[in-house]
C-alpha positions as CSV (number, residue, x, y, z in Angstrom):
1,X,147.7,147.0,154.4
2,X,144.6,149.1,155.0
3,X,142.5,146.7,153.0
4,X,143.8,143.7,154.9
5,X,143.0,145.4,158.2
6,X,139.6,146.3,156.9
7,X,139.0,142.6,156.1
8,X,140.0,141.6,159.6
9,X,137.7,144.3,161.1
10,X,134.8,142.9,159.0
11,X,135.6,139.4,160.2
12,X,135.6,140.5,163.8
13,X,132.3,142.2,163.3
14,X,130.6,138.9,162.7
15,X,128.8,137.1,165.5
16,X,129.8,133.7,166.7
17,X,126.8,132.2,164.9
18,X,127.8,133.8,161.6
19,X,131.5,132.6,162.0
20,X,130.2,129.1,162.8
21,X,128.1,129.1,159.6
22,X,131.1,130.4,157.7
23,X,133.4,127.7,158.9
24,X,130.9,124.8,158.4
25,X,129.5,125.7,155.0
26,X,132.3,127.8,153.5
27,X,130.0,130.7,152.8
28,X,127.9,133.3,154.6
29,X,124.2,133.2,155.0
30,X,122.5,135.1,152.0
31,X,121.4,137.7,154.5
32,X,125.0,138.8,154.8
33,X,125.9,138.9,151.1
34,X,127.2,142.5,151.3
35,X,129.6,141.6,154.0
36,X,130.7,138.5,152.1
37,X,131.4,140.6,149.0
38,X,133.5,143.1,150.9
39,X,135.5,140.3,152.6
40,X,136.0,138.6,149.3
41,X,137.5,141.7,147.7
42,X,139.8,142.3,150.6
43,X,141.0,138.7,150.6
44,X,142.1,138.6,147.0
45,X,144.5,141.5,146.8
46,X,147.2,140.2,149.2
47,X,147.9,137.4,146.7
48,X,149.3,139.8,144.2
49,X,152.8,140.1,145.7
50,X,156.1,141.0,144.2
51,X,157.5,137.6,145.2
52,X,155.2,135.6,143.0
53,X,157.4,135.8,140.0
54,X,160.4,134.8,142.0
55,X,158.6,131.9,143.5
56,X,157.4,130.6,140.2
57,X,160.9,130.8,138.8
58,X,162.4,128.8,141.6
59,X,159.7,126.1,141.4
60,X,161.0,122.6,140.9
61,X,157.8,121.7,139.0
62,X,157.9,122.1,135.2
63,X,154.2,122.5,134.8
64,X,152.3,125.7,135.1
65,X,150.7,126.5,138.5
66,X,147.0,125.9,138.3
67,X,145.0,129.0,138.7
68,X,142.9,129.0,141.8
69,X,139.6,130.9,141.9
70,X,139.1,133.7,144.3
71,X,136.3,131.7,145.9
72,X,138.7,128.9,146.7
73,X,141.2,131.4,148.1
74,X,138.4,132.7,150.4
75,X,137.7,129.1,151.5
76,X,141.3,128.6,152.3
77,X,141.3,131.6,154.6
78,X,138.4,130.2,156.5
79,X,140.1,126.9,157.4
80,X,141.7,128.5,160.4
81,X,139.7,129.8,163.3
82,X,139.7,133.6,163.3
83,X,139.0,133.8,167.0
84,X,142.6,133.9,168.2
85,X,143.8,136.7,165.8
86,X,146.0,139.4,167.3
87,X,147.2,142.6,165.6
88,X,150.8,143.8,165.7
89,X,152.5,146.9,164.5
90,X,154.0,146.9,160.9
91,X,157.8,147.2,160.6
92,X,159.6,149.8,158.6
93,X,160.6,147.4,155.8
94,X,157.0,146.9,154.8
95,X,156.7,143.3,155.9
96,X,153.2,142.0,156.5
97,X,151.6,142.4,159.9
98,X,151.5,139.3,162.1
99,X,148.0,138.0,162.9
100,X,146.6,134.7,163.8
101,X,149.2,132.2,165.0
102,X,148.7,128.9,163.1
103,X,150.6,125.7,163.7
104,X,150.4,122.9,161.1
105,X,151.8,119.4,160.9
106,X,153.3,117.7,157.9
107,X,153.8,114.0,157.3
108,X,157.0,113.9,159.2
109,X,155.4,115.4,162.2
110,X,157.3,118.7,161.8
111,X,155.4,121.9,162.4
112,X,154.9,124.1,159.4
113,X,154.8,127.8,160.3
114,X,153.9,130.4,157.8
115,X,156.3,133.3,157.0
116,X,155.3,136.9,156.3
117,X,157.0,137.2,153.0
118,X,159.4,134.3,152.6
119,X,156.9,131.7,151.1
120,X,157.3,130.2,147.7
121,X,154.6,128.8,145.4
122,X,156.5,125.7,144.4
123,X,154.8,123.5,147.0
124,X,157.7,123.3,149.4
125,X,161.0,124.1,147.7
126,X,162.6,126.8,149.8
127,X,165.9,128.5,150.5
128,X,166.8,127.4,154.0
129,X,169.1,130.4,154.3
130,X,166.1,132.7,154.4
131,X,164.4,131.0,157.4
132,X,164.0,133.4,160.3
133,X,165.2,132.3,163.7
134,X,161.9,132.8,165.4
135,X,158.4,131.8,164.4
136,X,156.3,134.6,163.0
137,X,152.5,135.0,163.3
138,X,150.4,135.1,160.2
139,X,147.1,136.6,159.3
140,X,144.1,134.7,158.0
141,X,145.0,135.7,154.5
142,X,148.6,134.7,155.0
143,X,147.3,131.3,156.1
144,X,145.6,131.0,152.7
145,X,148.9,131.7,151.0
146,X,150.6,129.0,153.0
147,X,147.8,126.5,152.2
148,X,148.2,127.3,148.5
149,X,151.7,126.0,148.4
150,X,153.9,127.8,150.8
151,X,155.8,125.6,153.2
152,X,158.3,126.2,155.9
153,X,161.9,126.1,154.8
154,X,163.1,124.6,158.0
155,X,162.6,120.8,157.7
156,X,163.4,119.9,161.3
157,X,161.2,117.3,163.0
158,X,159.4,118.8,166.0
159,X,156.9,116.0,166.5
160,X,158.4,115.0,169.7
161,X,158.8,118.5,171.1
162,X,156.1,119.2,173.7
163,X,156.6,122.9,173.4
164,X,154.9,123.0,170.0
165,X,151.4,122.3,171.2
166,X,148.9,119.9,169.7
167,X,149.8,118.2,166.4
168,X,147.6,119.3,163.5
169,X,147.6,117.8,160.0
170,X,149.5,119.7,157.4
171,X,147.2,120.8,154.5
172,X,148.0,122.3,151.1
173,X,145.0,123.3,149.1
174,X,146.9,123.4,145.8
175,X,148.5,120.0,146.0
176,X,145.4,118.5,147.7
177,X,143.4,119.3,144.6
178,X,146.0,117.9,142.3
179,X,146.6,114.6,144.1
180,X,143.2,114.0,145.6
181,X,141.9,110.7,144.2
182,X,138.3,111.3,145.2
183,X,137.9,114.6,143.2
184,X,140.6,114.2,140.5
185,X,139.3,114.7,137.0
186,X,142.4,116.1,135.3
187,X,142.5,115.1,131.7
188,X,146.1,114.2,131.7
189,X,145.6,111.7,134.5
190,X,142.1,110.4,134.3
191,X,142.2,110.2,130.6
192,X,145.2,107.9,130.6
193,X,143.8,105.8,133.4
194,X,140.5,105.4,131.6
195,X,142.3,104.4,128.5
196,X,144.2,101.8,130.3
197,X,141.1,100.6,132.0
198,X,139.3,100.3,128.6
199,X,142.1,98.4,127.1
200,X,142.2,96.0,130.1
201,X,138.4,95.5,130.1
202,X,138.4,94.6,126.4
203,X,140.2,91.3,127.1
204,X,140.0,88.6,129.7
205,X,143.5,89.5,130.8
206,X,142.1,92.1,133.2
207,X,140.2,89.6,135.2
208,X,143.4,87.5,135.5
209,X,145.4,90.4,136.9
210,X,146.8,89.3,140.2
211,X,146.0,92.7,141.7
212,X,142.3,92.3,140.9
213,X,142.2,88.7,141.9
214,X,143.8,89.4,145.3
215,X,141.9,92.6,146.3
216,X,138.5,91.5,145.0
217,X,138.6,88.1,146.7
218,X,135.6,87.8,149.0
219,X,135.4,85.6,152.1
220,X,132.7,84.5,154.5
221,X,133.1,84.9,158.3
222,X,133.6,81.1,158.6
223,X,136.5,81.2,156.2
224,X,138.1,84.1,158.0
225,X,137.7,82.4,161.4
226,X,139.3,79.3,159.9
227,X,142.4,81.3,158.8
228,X,142.8,82.8,162.2
229,X,142.4,79.6,164.2
230,X,143.6,76.7,162.2
231,X,147.4,75.9,162.0
232,X,149.2,76.4,158.8
233,X,150.1,73.5,156.5
234,X,153.5,73.6,154.8
235,X,155.4,71.9,152.0
236,X,158.9,72.1,150.6
237,X,160.1,73.1,147.1
238,X,163.4,73.9,145.5
239,X,164.0,76.7,143.0
240,X,167.1,77.2,140.8
241,X,168.1,80.6,142.3
242,X,166.3,80.9,145.6
243,X,167.1,77.4,146.7
244,X,165.0,75.6,149.4
245,X,161.6,77.1,149.9
246,X,158.9,76.5,152.5
247,X,155.3,77.2,151.4
248,X,152.8,77.6,154.2
249,X,149.0,78.4,154.1
250,X,145.8,77.7,156.0
251,X,143.8,77.1,152.9
252,X,142.9,73.6,152.0
253,X,143.8,73.8,148.3
254,X,147.4,74.8,148.5
255,X,149.1,75.4,145.2
256,X,152.9,75.3,145.0
257,X,154.4,77.6,142.3
258,X,157.1,76.4,140.0
259,X,159.9,78.6,138.8
260,X,159.5,80.0,135.3
261,X,162.6,79.8,133.2
262,X,161.4,82.7,131.0
263,X,159.2,85.7,131.7
264,X,156.7,87.2,129.3
265,X,156.2,90.8,130.3
266,X,152.5,90.6,129.3
267,X,152.0,87.9,131.9
268,X,153.3,90.2,134.6
269,X,150.3,92.6,134.2
270,X,152.5,95.6,134.8
271,X,150.9,99.0,134.6
272,X,151.4,100.5,131.1
273,X,154.2,103.0,131.7
274,X,156.3,100.5,133.7
275,X,156.5,98.1,130.8
276,X,158.7,100.5,128.9
277,X,160.6,102.1,131.9
278,X,161.5,98.9,133.8
279,X,164.0,97.5,131.2
280,X,165.8,100.8,131.1
281,X,166.0,101.2,134.9
282,X,167.0,97.6,135.5
283,X,169.6,97.4,132.7
284,X,172.5,98.0,135.1
285,X,171.9,94.6,136.7
286,X,171.5,92.6,133.5
287,X,174.5,90.9,132.0
288,X,175.3,89.2,128.8
289,X,174.5,85.9,130.5
290,X,170.8,86.8,130.4
291,X,168.8,85.2,127.6
292,X,167.6,87.6,124.9
293,X,164.1,86.3,125.6
294,X,164.3,87.6,129.2
295,X,165.7,91.1,129.1
296,X,163.7,92.3,132.1
297,X,165.0,90.5,135.2
298,X,168.1,88.8,136.6
299,X,167.5,85.2,137.8
300,X,167.1,86.4,141.4
301,X,164.7,89.2,140.5
302,X,162.6,86.9,138.3
303,X,162.0,84.4,141.1
304,X,161.4,87.1,143.7
305,X,159.0,89.0,141.5
306,X,157.1,85.8,140.8
307,X,156.1,85.7,144.5
308,X,155.6,89.4,144.9
309,X,153.3,89.6,141.9
310,X,151.1,86.8,143.2
311,X,150.7,88.7,146.5
312,X,152.2,86.0,148.7
313,X,154.1,86.9,151.8
314,X,157.9,86.5,151.3
315,X,160.8,86.1,153.6
316,X,164.3,86.3,152.0
317,X,167.1,86.1,154.5
318,X,170.0,86.2,152.1
319,X,170.1,89.9,151.2
320,X,173.7,91.2,150.9
321,X,174.5,94.9,150.6
322,X,177.5,94.1,148.5
323,X,176.0,91.7,146.0
324,X,172.2,91.6,145.6
325,X,170.9,94.5,147.8
326,X,170.2,96.9,145.0
327,X,168.7,94.2,142.8
328,X,166.2,93.4,145.5
329,X,165.4,97.1,146.2
330,X,164.6,97.7,142.5
331,X,162.4,94.6,142.5
332,X,160.2,95.5,145.4
333,X,160.0,99.2,144.2
334,X,158.6,97.9,140.9
335,X,156.0,95.8,142.7
336,X,155.0,98.6,145.1
337,X,154.7,101.2,142.3
338,X,152.8,98.8,140.1
339,X,150.3,98.2,142.9
340,X,149.8,101.9,143.7
341,X,149.3,102.9,140.0
342,X,146.8,100.1,139.5
343,X,144.9,101.0,142.6
344,X,144.8,104.7,141.8
345,X,143.8,104.1,138.2
346,X,140.9,102.0,139.4
347,X,139.8,104.9,141.7
348,X,140.1,107.5,139.0
349,X,138.2,105.4,136.5
350,X,135.4,104.9,139.0
351,X,135.3,108.6,139.6
352,X,134.6,109.2,136.0
353,X,131.8,106.5,136.0
354,X,130.2,108.0,139.1
355,X,130.3,111.5,137.6
356,X,128.6,110.3,134.4
357,X,125.8,108.3,136.2
358,X,122.4,109.9,136.8
359,X,122.0,111.9,140.0
360,X,120.4,109.9,142.8
361,X,121.6,106.6,141.5
362,X,122.8,104.4,144.4
363,X,125.5,102.0,143.1
364,X,127.6,99.7,145.3
365,X,129.9,98.6,142.5
366,X,132.6,101.2,143.2
367,X,134.2,99.9,146.4
368,X,137.8,100.5,145.5
369,X,139.5,102.1,148.6
370,X,140.5,101.4,152.1
371,X,139.5,103.3,155.2
372,X,142.6,105.5,154.7
373,X,144.6,106.2,151.6
374,X,148.1,104.8,152.4
375,X,148.5,101.5,150.7
376,X,152.3,100.7,150.9
377,X,154.5,101.0,154.0
378,X,158.3,100.7,153.4
379,X,160.5,100.3,156.5
380,X,164.1,101.0,155.8
381,X,167.0,101.7,158.2
382,X,168.6,104.9,156.9
383,X,167.7,108.1,155.0
384,X,170.0,107.0,152.2
385,X,167.7,104.0,151.6
386,X,164.7,106.3,151.3
387,X,166.6,108.5,148.9
388,X,167.4,105.6,146.6
389,X,163.8,104.3,146.7
390,X,162.4,107.7,145.6
391,X,165.0,107.9,142.8
392,X,163.9,104.5,141.6
393,X,160.2,105.7,141.6
394,X,161.1,108.7,139.6
395,X,163.0,106.7,137.1
396,X,160.2,104.2,136.7
397,X,157.6,107.0,136.1
398,X,159.7,108.9,133.5
399,X,158.9,107.3,130.2
400,X,161.6,109.2,128.3
401,X,163.9,112.2,128.7
402,X,161.4,114.6,127.1
403,X,158.6,113.5,129.5
404,X,159.8,114.4,132.9
405,X,157.4,113.9,135.8
406,X,156.5,116.7,138.1
407,X,158.1,116.1,141.5
408,X,157.1,118.6,144.2
409,X,159.4,119.3,147.2
410,X,162.3,117.6,145.4
411,X,164.8,120.3,146.5
412,X,163.8,120.0,150.1
413,X,164.0,116.2,149.9
414,X,167.5,116.2,148.4
415,X,168.6,118.6,151.2
416,X,167.3,116.5,154.0
417,X,167.9,113.0,152.7
418,X,171.1,113.5,150.7
419,X,174.6,113.4,152.1
420,X,177.4,115.9,152.2
421,X,180.7,114.5,150.8
422,X,182.6,116.7,153.3
423,X,181.0,115.0,156.3
424,X,182.5,111.6,155.5
425,X,184.2,109.9,158.5
426,X,188.0,109.8,158.8
427,X,189.8,107.7,156.2
428,X,190.0,104.5,158.2
429,X,190.1,101.0,156.8
430,X,186.7,99.4,156.9
431,X,185.4,96.1,155.4
432,X,183.5,96.4,152.1
433,X,180.2,95.3,153.6
434,X,180.5,98.1,156.2
435,X,181.0,100.7,153.5
436,X,178.0,99.4,151.6
437,X,175.7,99.4,154.6
438,X,176.7,102.8,155.9
439,X,176.9,104.7,152.6
440,X,175.3,108.1,152.4
441,X,173.0,109.7,155.0
442,X,172.7,107.2,157.9
443,X,170.3,109.1,160.0
444,X,167.7,106.6,161.4
445,X,164.9,108.9,162.4
446,X,162.7,109.9,159.5
447,X,159.3,109.4,157.8
448,X,158.0,110.8,154.6
449,X,154.7,110.4,152.7
450,X,154.6,110.0,148.9
451,X,151.6,110.6,146.8
452,X,151.8,109.3,143.2
453,X,149.8,109.7,140.1
454,X,151.0,108.6,136.6
455,X,152.7,111.9,135.7
456,X,153.4,113.5,139.0
457,X,154.7,112.7,142.5
458,X,154.4,114.6,145.7
459,X,157.0,114.3,148.4
460,X,156.2,115.2,152.0
461,X,152.6,114.5,151.5
462,X,150.4,114.3,154.6
463,X,150.1,110.6,155.6
464,X,146.3,110.7,155.0
465,X,146.9,111.9,151.4
466,X,149.9,109.6,150.7
467,X,150.0,106.4,148.7
468,X,153.4,105.2,150.0
469,X,155.0,105.9,153.4
470,X,158.7,105.4,153.7
471,X,160.0,105.4,157.3
472,X,162.4,104.0,159.8
473,X,161.3,102.0,162.8
474,X,162.2,104.9,165.0
475,X,160.3,107.4,162.8
476,X,157.2,105.2,163.1
477,X,157.6,104.7,166.8
478,X,157.7,108.4,167.5
479,X,154.5,109.1,165.7
480,X,152.6,106.0,166.8
481,X,153.5,106.8,170.4
482,X,152.6,104.7,173.4
483,X,149.4,104.1,175.3
484,X,148.5,107.1,177.4
485,X,150.4,109.7,175.3
486,X,148.3,112.6,173.9
487,X,150.3,113.0,170.7
488,X,149.9,109.7,168.9
489,X,148.4,108.6,165.6
490,X,148.3,105.3,163.8
491,X,145.1,105.4,161.9
492,X,147.0,105.9,158.6
493,X,148.2,102.2,159.1
494,X,144.7,100.9,159.0
495,X,144.6,100.0,155.3
496,X,148.2,99.1,154.4
497,X,148.1,96.5,151.6
498,X,151.8,95.9,151.2
499,X,154.3,96.0,154.0
500,X,158.0,96.0,153.0
501,X,160.6,95.5,155.7
502,X,164.1,95.8,154.2
503,X,167.4,95.1,155.9
504,X,165.6,93.7,159.0
505,X,168.9,92.5,160.5
506,X,170.0,96.1,161.0
507,X,167.0,96.7,163.3
508,X,168.4,94.2,165.6
509,X,171.3,96.5,166.0
510,X,169.0,99.6,166.4
511,X,166.0,98.7,168.5
512,X,163.9,95.7,167.7
513,X,161.1,96.8,170.0
514,X,160.2,99.6,167.5
515,X,159.5,96.9,164.9
516,X,157.3,94.9,167.3
517,X,155.5,98.1,168.3
518,X,154.7,98.8,164.6
519,X,153.4,95.3,163.9
520,X,151.0,95.7,166.8
521,X,149.4,98.8,165.4
522,X,149.2,98.0,161.7
523,X,145.8,97.2,160.1
524,X,143.8,98.2,163.1
525,X,140.4,100.0,162.7
526,X,140.9,103.7,162.7
527,X,139.6,105.8,165.6
528,X,138.4,108.6,163.2
529,X,136.8,108.5,159.8
530,X,139.3,111.1,158.3
531,X,136.7,112.2,155.8
532,X,136.4,108.8,154.0
533,X,133.5,108.1,151.7
534,X,132.2,104.8,153.1
535,X,130.3,104.0,149.9
536,X,133.8,103.6,148.3
537,X,135.4,101.5,151.0
538,X,136.0,97.8,150.3
539,X,134.0,95.4,152.5
540,X,137.2,93.7,153.6
541,X,138.3,96.9,155.3
542,X,134.9,97.5,156.9
543,X,134.9,94.0,158.3
544,X,138.4,94.6,159.7
545,X,139.9,91.9,157.6
546,X,142.7,94.0,156.2
547,X,145.5,91.9,157.8
548,X,144.3,88.8,155.8
549,X,144.9,90.7,152.6
550,X,148.1,92.5,153.5
551,X,151.2,91.3,151.7
552,X,154.4,91.3,153.8
553,X,157.8,91.3,152.1
554,X,160.7,90.7,154.6
555,X,164.3,91.0,153.6
556,X,167.3,90.3,155.9
557,X,170.9,89.3,155.7
558,X,170.5,86.4,158.2
559,X,168.1,84.0,159.8
560,X,167.3,85.1,163.4
561,X,164.6,83.9,165.8
562,X,163.3,87.4,166.3
563,X,163.0,88.0,162.6
564,X,161.4,84.6,162.1
565,X,158.8,85.5,164.7
566,X,157.6,88.5,162.8
567,X,157.0,86.4,159.7
568,X,155.4,83.5,161.6
569,X,153.2,85.5,164.1
570,X,152.3,88.7,162.3
571,X,151.7,87.5,158.7
572,X,148.1,86.4,158.0
573,X,147.9,86.7,154.2
574,X,145.3,84.3,152.8
575,X,147.5,83.7,149.8
576,X,150.1,82.0,152.1
577,X,153.7,82.6,153.0
578,X,157.0,81.7,151.2
579,X,160.2,81.5,153.2
580,X,163.7,80.8,151.9
581,X,165.3,78.2,154.2
582,X,168.8,77.5,152.9
583,X,171.2,76.0,155.4
584,X,174.9,76.9,155.4
585,X,177.1,73.9,154.7
586,X,180.3,75.8,155.6
587,X,180.3,78.3,158.4
588,X,182.3,81.5,158.9
589,X,184.8,79.5,161.0
590,X,186.4,78.5,157.7
591,X,187.4,82.1,157.1
592,X,189.6,82.3,160.2
593,X,193.1,82.6,159.0
594,X,195.0,82.4,162.3
595,X,196.1,79.2,163.9
596,X,193.6,79.0,166.7
597,X,191.9,76.3,168.8
598,X,188.2,76.9,169.1
599,X,186.5,75.4,172.2
600,X,182.7,75.3,172.1
601,X,181.2,74.8,175.5
602,X,177.5,73.8,175.7
603,X,175.3,75.0,178.5
604,X,172.0,73.3,179.4
605,X,168.9,75.4,179.8
606,X,165.4,74.2,180.7
607,X,163.6,76.6,178.4
608,X,164.2,79.7,176.2
609,X,163.4,82.2,178.9
610,X,166.0,80.7,181.3
611,X,168.9,80.8,178.9
612,X,169.9,84.3,180.0
613,X,170.3,83.4,183.6
614,X,171.8,80.0,182.9
615,X,174.5,81.5,180.6
616,X,175.5,84.1,183.2
617,X,175.8,81.5,186.0
618,X,177.7,79.2,183.7
619,X,180.1,82.0,182.8
620,X,180.9,83.2,186.3
621,X,181.1,79.7,187.8
622,X,182.9,77.6,185.1
623,X,184.5,79.9,182.5
624,X,185.7,83.0,184.3
625,X,187.7,81.2,187.0
626,X,189.9,79.7,184.3
627,X,190.9,83.3,183.1
628,X,191.4,85.0,186.5
629,X,195.1,84.0,186.5
630,X,197.5,86.7,185.4
631,X,198.9,84.4,182.7
632,X,195.5,84.6,180.9
633,X,195.8,88.4,180.4
634,X,194.6,90.2,177.2
635,X,191.2,88.5,177.3
636,X,188.5,90.0,175.2
637,X,184.9,89.1,176.1
638,X,182.5,89.5,173.1
639,X,179.0,90.2,174.3
640,X,176.2,90.5,171.7
641,X,173.4,91.8,174.1
642,X,173.8,95.2,175.8
643,X,171.8,93.9,178.8
644,X,174.2,91.1,179.3
645,X,177.1,93.6,178.9
646,X,175.7,95.7,181.7
647,X,175.2,92.7,183.9
648,X,178.8,91.5,183.4
649,X,180.1,95.0,183.9
650,X,178.4,95.4,187.2
651,X,179.6,91.9,188.3
652,X,183.2,92.8,187.3
653,X,183.0,96.0,189.3
654,X,181.6,94.2,192.3
655,X,184.4,91.6,192.2
656,X,187.0,94.4,191.6
657,X,188.4,92.7,188.6
658,X,191.0,94.4,186.5
659,X,189.0,95.2,183.4
660,X,187.9,97.9,180.9
661,X,184.9,98.1,178.7
662,X,183.7,99.4,175.4
663,X,180.1,99.7,174.2
664,X,178.1,101.7,171.6
665,X,177.6,104.5,174.1
666,X,181.2,104.9,175.1
667,X,182.7,108.2,174.1
668,X,185.6,108.3,171.7
669,X,188.2,109.4,174.3
670,X,187.1,106.6,176.6
671,X,187.4,104.1,173.7
672,X,191.0,105.2,173.0
673,X,191.9,104.8,176.6
674,X,190.4,101.3,176.9
675,X,192.1,100.1,173.7
676,X,195.5,101.5,174.9
677,X,195.1,99.9,178.4
678,X,194.2,96.6,176.9
679,X,197.0,96.6,174.4
680,X,199.6,97.3,177.0
681,X,198.2,94.8,179.4
682,X,197.3,97.3,182.1
683,X,193.7,95.9,182.0
684,X,193.3,92.1,182.0
685,X,189.8,92.0,180.6
686,X,188.0,94.0,177.9
687,X,184.2,93.8,177.7
688,X,183.2,94.4,174.1
689,X,179.7,94.8,172.7
690,X,178.5,93.6,169.3
691,X,176.7,96.8,168.5
692,X,179.9,98.8,169.0
693,X,181.6,96.5,166.5
694,X,178.7,96.8,164.1
695,X,178.8,100.6,164.1
696,X,182.6,101.2,164.3
697,X,184.5,98.1,163.1
698,X,187.6,99.0,165.0
699,X,190.5,96.6,165.1
700,X,191.3,95.7,168.7
701,X,195.0,94.9,169.1
702,X,196.5,92.8,171.8
703,X,194.0,90.0,171.9
704,X,195.4,86.7,173.2
705,X,192.4,85.1,174.7
706,X,188.9,85.4,173.2
707,X,185.6,84.5,174.8
708,X,182.3,84.6,172.9
709,X,179.8,85.1,175.7
710,X,177.1,84.3,173.0
711,X,177.4,83.5,169.4
712,X,177.4,86.7,167.3
713,X,174.3,87.8,165.4
714,X,176.3,88.2,162.2
715,X,178.2,85.0,161.4
716,X,181.1,86.8,159.7
717,X,181.7,88.8,162.9
718,X,183.1,85.5,164.3
719,X,185.9,85.3,161.8
720,X,186.5,89.1,161.9
721,X,187.1,89.0,165.7
722,X,189.3,85.9,165.6
723,X,191.4,87.4,162.8
724,X,192.1,90.5,165.0
725,X,194.6,88.3,166.8
726,X,197.0,88.5,163.9
727,X,197.2,92.3,164.6
728,X,199.2,91.6,167.8
729,X,202.9,92.4,167.3
730,X,204.2,89.3,169.0
731,X,201.5,87.1,167.6
732,X,203.9,84.5,166.3
733,X,205.1,83.6,169.8
734,X,201.7,83.8,171.5
735,X,199.5,81.0,172.6
736,X,196.0,82.0,171.7
737,X,192.7,80.6,172.9
738,X,189.0,80.9,171.9
739,X,186.0,79.8,173.9
740,X,182.4,79.9,172.8
741,X,179.3,79.5,174.9
742,X,176.2,78.0,173.2
743,X,172.9,76.2,173.9
744,X,170.5,74.2,171.9
745,X,168.5,77.4,171.3
746,X,171.4,78.8,169.3
747,X,171.1,76.3,166.5
748,X,170.7,78.9,163.7
749,X,173.6,81.0,164.8
750,X,175.7,77.9,165.4
751,X,175.1,76.6,161.9
752,X,176.1,79.9,160.4
753,X,179.5,79.7,162.3
754,X,180.4,76.0,162.1
755,X,178.2,74.7,159.3
756,X,175.1,72.5,159.3
757,X,176.9,69.2,159.6
758,X,178.9,70.1,162.6
759,X,175.9,71.7,164.2
760,X,173.9,68.5,164.0
761,X,176.8,66.5,165.5
762,X,177.2,69.0,168.4
763,X,173.5,69.1,169.3
764,X,173.1,65.4,169.1
765,X,176.3,64.5,170.9
766,X,176.4,64.0,174.7
767,X,179.7,65.9,174.9
768,X,179.5,69.4,176.2
769,X,182.9,70.5,174.9
770,X,183.9,70.4,171.2
771,X,187.3,71.5,169.8
772,X,188.1,72.8,166.3
773,X,191.4,74.1,165.1
774,X,191.8,76.6,162.2
775,X,194.8,78.0,160.4
776,X,196.7,74.7,159.9
777,X,197.9,73.7,156.5
C-alpha cells in the first residue's frame, strides 16, 4: 500500500500543465522521464493480486486472457481525472484504500462502479452475492483494473436515476482492443476475413453479393430528392406461401421478384461460417415435406429471406407466436448476423490493406463504415425475446461442438434475461397463444449492445462499440430521452442499416408512442464525432442519406392503421417496400360457439380525428339509454382504448350509474371485488379494458349483455369475450345480446371479425344496423 500511496503523491506533485499533457498524449514530457519511470513502477504492482487466479478460473471465456503491457496499464490509469482523488484510512482486513470516485456507464445505461477487491478478469461475469450494499471509491490504479475487464456485479439499470450524476460511457480496455474494428489485426480474425475476401474477389460472385450492391450504390442529389418527394408506385403479386403482396417504390424501373421454388445456398451469398451452421440450427423447423434439394428453409422462410437478402423493406402482418413465430425469428437473425459479419469482414480486410500501404498514401477506396458502429437495431417486447435471439446468434457462430465461440458476460446475461421457474404465475387456465407470448422473462425495460466477430461475441458492449443493439421500445425511450433533458443520447442510431421490429402488435398494448419516438430519432446526423475516422465513412452517411439505405423488417400479428403508418411514413429504402396484404375471408365471429345475436351499429364521422367524440356521443345518446333499465343488468362494456375508458368512467360517476370497472392498473383485490359484484348483479355495468384482457385473460362470469365500444385490436378477442357468456351458470335460460359500434374507419378490424365479404356489404349498405346470429345448427 505504501507504493500505491507513493504513486498518488507523485501524481499530486505534478502541475496542472503536466497533468494536462499526460491526459492528452498518454505520456509525460521527456523532461519528466524520472517521474514517469517511478509512477510506472508504482502502477504495475497492484495488478499482482491474489484474486487473479480465482478470476481467471471463473471466466466464462475459454481463451487465454491477452497479456497487456505495463505501458497500456499506465494509459488506463490516466483515463480518469486525478484531480478529484481523496484518501481514506485502510481497514483492518487489508482491503485497498478508496481513492478517486469514478462513475461509468454501460450500454444499458447502468452505472458501473469499481470494487476494491471484488473484481474479476472475465469481462463481466461476477457473483452477485459479493456485491456490497454501498458504492466504494477506487483509486486511479483500481480504475485501470476495472477498465481491464472488471465490471460491477450489480446489473441494475440506473440510467433514469438522477442521483447518479452525469452519464458516462462505459469503457473496457481489454475488450475494446479485442473487438475494435479499426485496430483489430488478430490473426484468428483478420486472417479468416482476408481469406474469405480473397475467395470472393476471385470470382464475379462477390460483385453480385446483395450486401455489396446495396451498400455501394451511389446516388446523385437529384435522385435522392426524387425519392423524398415523388409518390410511390405500386403493383400487386401473389406468392405461394406469403399470398397477396404489394410492391411499392419511387424508382422508375421497378422489378417485381418471383418466388423461387428451390434455393441454392451459393446464390444466397451467406458468410462462410453460416453456410454450415444454418442447416443445423434450422433443422427443428424442417419436416419430411421439404424437398431434399432445399434442406435450408421452410416455404415461409424461403420467401421471407428472399426479400430480406435483397434488402427490401418488408411488412409481414401474419406472425403467430404459436405457429410461425420462431421460424421468423431464426430467419431475421440469420439475415442480421450475415449482414454484420460481411460488414466487419470488409472493415478488417481494409485494415490490413491500409496497414500494408506505403506511409503518406492517401487512398479514398476504403470507405466501409458509418458515422457510428451500430448497424442493426432489433426491437423486441420482452427480455425472453432478446435471450432467444442471442442464443440463435451463438448457435449460428459455433461451427461445431469442438469450436465454441468466446462469449463474454454470458453469465450476467443469463442472470438478467433468463427466467426463474419458481416465479411462474399461479396455475390458471390460459389460452395457448397467451402462454406462447408471455413465456419466460416478460420484463419490457431493457437494452443491450452486442459486438460480434467471427469467433467471439461480447454482450453488454457499449453502444458505440456494438454491432447489434437489442432493446425494447421503453428501453430505447429512456436513453433517447425527450427534448430539454440533460441525459439523452441517440447518436448511436445515426448509421443503423437494418431495423427489425418484431411483434409490433404488442407495442400497441404497451405504449405505441415509444415506437414513434424511436422512429423520429433514427438515422439522424450525430451531434458528436465519437472518434470516427472520417476517411473510412461512406459518402451516403456523410450526405445524411442513411435512411434511404436502411432496411426495415416489420413483423406483426395483425394489420393495424398505426402499424401501417410506420411502414408507409418512415420507410424510405431505395430498394422499395414489400407488404403482405391478405384479406380474411372468414372472421373470428365464426368461432363464437354460443347462440348469440350480434348487432353491428354504424356511426357516421366526418373524418378520422372526429371519430372519438362521435363514438362517445353516439354511445351515451343512442346505446346507453337502452341498457339503463334494470332488466338489462349484467352488461359488460369492452373498451379497447384506455383514454375512452377514463372518459366513460368519469361519465358513469357523474351520472351516478351503478357500475364497477377493471383496467390494467386495477389492483388484484379490486379486480376480485369487481368480478364478484358483477357476477351477483350488485353492479349493473362493468367497464372492461382491452389491455387488462391482454395481460390477464381472466374469464368474466355473469355476462348477459355485451357492448363492444369499439372493435377489438385482436380479432380473436371478439370470440373469446363472446364465449365467456357460456360460463354463466344459468346461461341456458338467459337472453343474451351483443352490440358492436363501428365506423368506416374500422374497415380492417371489421374484416378481421366478420370477414371481407360481409365488411364490403356493411360499408356499402345504407343500413346502419346489421344483425348476425351465431351458435345455431
